[in-house]
Structure formats: structure tokens, C-alpha cells
N, C-alpha and C positions, 0 to 999 in steps of 0.2 A: 504494500500500500504506500502511496506517496504521502510524504509528510506535508503539513500545511505550508511550510516554507518553500518547498519545491513546487507546490501547486501555485503559490503566489508568483514565483519566478516564471513559471510557464505561462500563466495568465498575463503577466506583464510583458513577456516577449511576444505573445500573440497580439496584444494591444499595440505594440510598436511595429508590427508587420504592416507594410504599406498595403493599401487597398488594391484590388485587382486592376482598376483603371490606372493607378500609379505604376503598378508592375508592368502593365502593357506599354505605358509610355516609356518606361525605362528600356524595355526590349526594343521598341521602335527606335529610340535614340541610339542604342547599341548597334542596331542593324545599319542605321544611317552612318554612324562613325566607321563601321567596317566597309560599307560601300564607298564612302569618301576616301578611306585609306587605299582601297583597291584602285579607285579612279586616279588618285595621285601617283600610285605606283605605275599604272599604265602610262600616265602622262610623262612621268620622269623617264621611263624607258623610251618613249617616243622622242623626247627632247634629246636624250643621249644619242640615239640613232641619227636624228637630224643634225646634231652638232658635228658629227663626223661625216656628214654628207650623204647619208643613206635615207631614202624615203621608204617607209614601211606602212602597210595598211593596218587597219584596226585588228584584223584577224591575226596577222603575223605578230603584232605587238602583244596581243592577248595570249597567243600560244607561247611566246617567249616568256612572258610574265608568269603564266601558270606553270610551265615546265621549269622555269627558273626557281620558283618557290619549292618545287619538289627537289630540284638539284641542290638548293641551299640547305634543305632539311637533311638530305642524305650526306652532303659534304660536311655537315656540322660534326661528324665523327672525327674529323681532323680539325685541329685548332684553326679557327677562322676559315676553314675550308680551303686553305692555301694550296693551290695547285689543282685540287679536285674541282673546285668551282670553275676555274678557268678552262680546264680541259673538257669538262662536261658541257659547258656553254658553247665552246668551240664546236663540239660534236653536234649539239642541238642546232646551232645556226647552220652548219653544213647540211644537216638533214632537212632543214626548212628552205634550203636553196639560197641562204643568205651567206655572204662571206664569213668564214669562221673567225677571222680576226676581229670581227665586230662582237663576237661572243666574249672574247677576252676584254674588249673595250667596255662592254656592258658591265662585266664584273668589276673592272677597275673603276668605272664610273660609280657603281654602287658603293664601292669601298670609299671613294672620295666623298660621296654624299654622307656615308656613315660617319666619317671623320669630321665633316662639317657640322653634323648634328651633335656629335660629342663635344666639339669645341664650343658650340652655342650653349649646350648644357652646362659646361664648365664655367662659361662666362656668367650665365644666369645664377648658378650656385654661388659663385664668388660675389656677385652683386647682391644677392639675397643675404649672404653672410655679412657683408659690409653694412647693409641697411640694418640688420638685426643688431649687430655690435654697436653701430652708431646710436640706435634707439636706446640700447641699454646704457650707453655712456650718458646720453641726455637725461634719462631717468635718474641715474646715479647722481649727476650734478644737481638736478632739481631737488632730490631728497636731501643731499648734503646742504644745499642752500636753505631749505626749510628747517633742517635741524639746527643750523647756525642761528637762523633768525629766532627760532623757538628758545634756544639756549641763551641768547644774548639779550 
């Protein structure tokens, strides 16, 4: 038998559970974020191909992105997929009738994008840390000033 305390905890957790409409909107938002992510992935692949002078149709870019996801999952067995991703993408591109050198270019472009996101993240973390530390210093100064005025 459940004790009264456990029963209160269970009832409290149930009361905090979002309503069905809220859960549905959360699922919709999640699906929209996933679709947005896929669209950005396809767009970045198309931009990388265009930047090296190759024009690819939507189907080719979608095939590359979809197979590229599978390749990156498999190549994650090797740290950063070094070598495996490049070779697999070169073979994929050759199978699609696209120059295989573009497969290597796509992987390198993805790695550069990853480094750019990592750098942006580091900058944001550093800025956030600086803001938090600055706010703490301001609070400390204010408290010291109030303490001096109160003591004096």
C-alpha cells in the first residue's frame, strides 16, 4: 500500500503535468524545430556545393544529406570520423554521378561549419561568464557601500 506521503507526491506530479493541448503544442514545436534543422542542413549542403561551382538539384542534395547522416553515424566509431567520412562521401558522390572530390569538400565544409559553431559557442560562454562576474562585482560593491553607510 502507498503511504500518504507518496500519494501526495504522485498527486502533485500529476497536477504539474501539462494539459494535452500543451503537450500537443510542444510536439508541434519539436517537429517544427526538426524540420527547420533539416531545411538548414539541406541549404548548407547546397551552399557548399554552389560555393565550389557545382549546381545540384533538390533530389541530389536531399540524397547527399540523408546518406551523409547515415555515413556520419557509422563513421562516429572512429574519433571525428576522420578518414571514414571523407572516403564514404567520396564513394557516395561517385555513385550519384557527382565528382567524388566534392564529397571530400562537403565533409571539410561540414567540419569548418562545426568549428565555426564551436567558436561562436565559446564566445557566447565567455561573454555570459563576463556578464555574470560583472553583475556579481556590482552587487558586491553595492552591498559593501550599504554596509559602510549603515555602519557609519
